[in-house]
C-alpha positions in Angstrom: 45.0 -49.2 177.6 44.7 -52.9 176.9 46.3 -52.5 173.4 49.2 -50.2 174.2 49.4 -49.6 177.9 49.5 -46.2 179.5 52.2 -44.0 180.8 52.3 -40.4 181.9 49.9 -38.1 183.7 46.1 -38.6 183.5 43.1 -37.0 185.2 40.2 -39.1 186.3 37.2 -37.5 188.0 39.3 -34.4 188.7 42.1 -36.5 190.4 45.5 -36.4 188.8 47.6 -39.6 188.5 51.1 -40.2 187.1 51.9 -43.8 186.7 52.3 -46.6 184.2 50.4 -49.6 183.0 52.4 -51.8 180.7 50.9 -53.3 177.5 50.6 -57.0 178.1 50.9 -58.0 174.4 47.5 -59.8 174.4 46.2 -61.3 171.2 43.0 -60.0 169.6 41.2 -63.0 170.9 42.3 -62.4 174.5 41.4 -58.7 174.4 38.0 -59.5 172.9 37.4 -62.1 175.7 38.4 -59.6 178.5 36.4 -56.7 177.2 33.4 -58.9 176.4 33.5 -60.2 180.0 33.6 -56.7 181.5 30.9 -55.4 179.1 28.5 -58.2 180.0 29.3 -58.6 183.8 28.9 -56.5 186.9 25.5 -55.3 185.9 26.7 -54.1 182.5 24.5 -54.7 179.4 27.1 -54.1 176.7 27.6 -56.2 173.6 30.4 -58.7 173.2 33.3 -57.9 171.0 34.9 -60.1 168.3 38.6 -60.5 167.6 38.0 -58.9 164.2 36.7 -55.7 165.9 39.8 -55.6 168.2 42.0 -56.0 165.1 40.3 -53.1 163.4 40.9 -50.8 166.4 44.5 -52.0 166.7 45.1 -51.2 163.0 43.4 -47.8 163.4 45.6 -46.9 166.3 48.7 -47.9 164.4 47.7 -45.9 161.4 46.9 -42.8 163.5 50.3 -42.6 165.1 53.2 -40.7 163.4 55.8 -43.1 161.9 58.4 -42.2 164.5 56.0 -43.2 167.3 55.0 -46.6 165.9 54.8 -49.5 168.4 56.7 -52.5 167.2 54.3 -55.3 166.3 51.2 -53.2 166.8 49.7 -54.3 163.6 51.1 -57.9 163.6 48.2 -59.6 165.4 
């Protein structure tokens, strides 16, 4: 969701939602910082993430998508 946003129907805990969350075009560094904060705060004990890890996920998402559904700039960070 942080990398590409979200639109269309989803189901969470049996509840249906149909809305949108835009992608905010955050850099790999910004996404790593946000996710690391969430993973290590609020009683969570997750590991921090590096910008390189975010870049690998961003690239894998871009490569998994059919060419006609590519997001402009999705691999440019």
